[in-house]
N, C-alpha and C positions, 0 to 999 in steps of 0.2 A: 504494500500500500504506500502510495507516494505521500508526500507531505501535505499536498493540497487536499486529497481525499480525507486524510486524518483530521485536518482543520475543519472541513465541512461537517464531518460526523460529530465532532466535539461541539460545534455551534448548534447543530440540530438537537443534540441532547439537552443543551441549556435552554433552548427556545421552545421545546415541545409543549410544556404546560401552558404557555401563553397563547397557543392556538387551539384551545379547547380539546386537548388530548387527541386530536385527529392524527391518523397515521400519515406521516410526511416522508416521501421518498428521500433516500440518502443523497440524491443528486441536487436537492434544493440548494440554491446558492445563497450567499449572505444577502444579496440584493433582494431576493424574493422574500426572505424572512423579514427583512427591514420593511419591505413593502406591505407585508401582512400587518405588521405593527402599525404602520401609517394608516392603513385602511381601517383597522380597529379603532384607532384614536380618532379618525375622522368621523366614524359612525357615532361614537359617543358625543363628539362635538356637535354633530348635526342634530342629534336628539336634544341636547341641551339648548341649542339655538331655537329649535321648534317649540320647546317648552316655554322659553322666554317670550317668544313671539305670541304664543297663545295667552300667556299671562298678561302681556301688555295689551292684547286685544280685549281681554276681559275687563281690565282696569279701565281702558278707554271707553268700553261700552257702558260700564257703571258710571263713569264720569259724565258721559253724554246723556244717559238716561237713568237718573237717580230713582231709587225705589221710594215712592211716596206712601203716606199713611193710607191713602185711598187704595193703592195697590195691595197693601196688607189686608185691608178690609175685604177686598174682592176675593181674596184667597182664603180667608179665615171665616168660618161660619159665625153668625151672631150668637151670642151666649144667651142661654135661658136663665132668667133671674127669678128668685122668690124673695119677697120682702115681708118681714115680720114687724107688726106694729101693735101698740096697745092703746094709743090715744088718737089725737087729732090727725096725725099723719103728715105733718109739715115736711119732714125730710122725705117721706115716701112720695109726696106730690112733686118735690123738686127732682127726685130721681126719675120719676115717671116722665116728667116734662123733658128731662135731659135725654132719655131714651127715645122718646117720640121725635125730638128735634135732631137726633143723630149725634148728640154729644157722647153717648154711650153706645158702644157696639154690642147691644144686647136688647132683649125685650123682657119686660116684667110680665111673666105668664101666670103668676099666682100670688095671692096675698094670704099670709097666715096671721091670725090674731087670737088673743084670749078674750077679747071683748067684741062680740059680733055687732054691737050697736055703736061702736066708736066711730069717730070722724074718718079715720083711715079706711075702715071697712066700707063706709058709705061712699067714699071717693072711688074705691075699687069697683063697687057695683055700678056706679055711674059711668065708669069707663070700661065696662064689660070684662073686668078682671075677676076670675074666680076667687072666692073667699073660703078659706079653710079654718075651722075652729080647733085650737089646740091650747092647752091640754084638755083632757076630759073634764067636764064640769059635773056638779053633783047630780044633775038630772040625767046624766048619761050621754049627753051630746059631746061632740068633740072626739079627737083622735088620740090614741096612745102613741108613745114615741115610735114604736115599730111601724104602726099604721101610717104615721106621718112620714117616716122615711120612705115607705113604699109609695105613698101618694106623691111626694116630691119627685121621686124617680119616674113616675108616670108622666110627669111634665118635663122630663129630661133636664132637670135643673142642674146648672153648672155652678152657680154661686148663690149663696143666701146672704141677704143684707138685712141686718137688724136696724130698724129705724124707730127707736123708742119702744122696744119690746121689753116688758118688765119681768118676764118669767125667765128662770135659769134654763139655759139650753141643755137638754138631757145628753148624757154621754153617748147614747145610741146615735144621736144626730151628728155629734162631733166626729165620731168614728166613721160614720157613713160618708161625711163630706169633709175629709181632712184638708186643712188650709184653704177652705172654700167658703168659710162663714166669716163675715165681717160685721163689726158693730160701729155705729156712730155714737160716741159718748160726748156729752156737752161740757167737758172740762179737759184740762191738760193732764192726762194720765201720766204717771200713776197717782197724781194728787186728786183727791175728791172722787175716788172710784170705789167700787165694791158694793156689797149688799146694802140697800137702803139709799144709795146715792143715785137718784134719777130725777129728771125733770127739774122743776122749780127748787127742789131740795138741794140740788147741786149748786145752783146759782146763789142761794141763800148762804150756803156753807162757804162759798168762795168769798162773798162780800164780808161775812162775819170774820173770816180769817185775816182780813187786811191785805190779801193778795192783790198785786198790782196788774196781773195779767191772767187771762183765761183763754178759752177757745176750744173748738171741737177737736176730737181725736178719732181717727179710724184705726182699728186694730183687729187682729185675728181673734176669733172666739174659741175659748177652750172650756173646760168643765167648771171654771171658776168665774165669778163676776169680774169683768174688766181687767183680767190678768194676761190676756193673750198679747203676743208681740205687737208693738206699735208700728204702724205702717206710715202714717202721716198725721201732721197736726197743723192747725192754723192759729195764730196768736192774735188776740184782741185785747185792748186795754180795759182795765176795770176803772171806771171814772169815779171821782168823788161824788157822793150822794146817789150812786147808782141804786136802783131797785132791782130785785131779782128779775122782774119782767123786762126791764131795759137791758140788762146784761144778757138775758136769754135771747132777746131780739138781735143783739149784736153778734152773739155766737152763731145763731141760726143763719144769719146773713152770710156767713163764711162757708157754710156747708156746700152750696152749689159749686164752689170754686175748687173742690177736690176733683181731680181728673181721674174718673173711673174708666175712661176710654181705653188707655193703654192696658189697664189691668184686665178688662174684659176681653181685650184683643188676644192676649197671649197667655193668661193664666198666672199662677202663683209661684212658679218654681224659683225664679231668681229676680223677680221684678218688684221693686218698691212702689207703693201707691204714691204717685207724685202729686204735689199741690200745684195748681196752675200758676 
């Protein structure tokens, strides 16, 4: 064997793994092996270039045609909402008007109340919204917790919004709708929350304490009164010589400014309820 053949064989042995373990004849020259390396390198380079061009095209497309909130709405179904009330239903009315006017990407499909003659229930009937009585009353009317869960599921409810509901939400409901029940409380929680703090009683307690600020809070609902994770708050001043009614009006005025639209668009996983 001459020196040139020996050199070629030694080069083939070294380069063999880099050409995918294919069988290469011993007469391959150094030039052909180098050419294989060049072609291999060029293939990778071409792939990287194509990937970069595709990426740039995607970026350019996004820059030229940004995704709008209307696009999101068109691709995400409207949410089915249930509202719980015990009184006049001022917050319920605000939520219903927001849904009708398109500020909330959802529809209030059912109202739940423990007082069938309250103002909120009357408003629901006037607007053709079904009314459910919960919990069971002494005369046997109303639903049990399990029956309520089944009834809400029949309406395909996505979110439950408590708007002045005075009864403790049962564990069965919390477990059936995890991180999907929200409450509007008329103080800056955790202050002035818990059992017995509702309606005018909250505003009287705020004024008596000498607090300089109050405002509504939206929070998740769990098995305890007003203890769920806070999602958003709006601050209003407590003015000198305020009455409970005046402070209540100022707090109530802020409730419509909570932006429920993003929340009902995407759900609860990683989204905070933002104030407008």
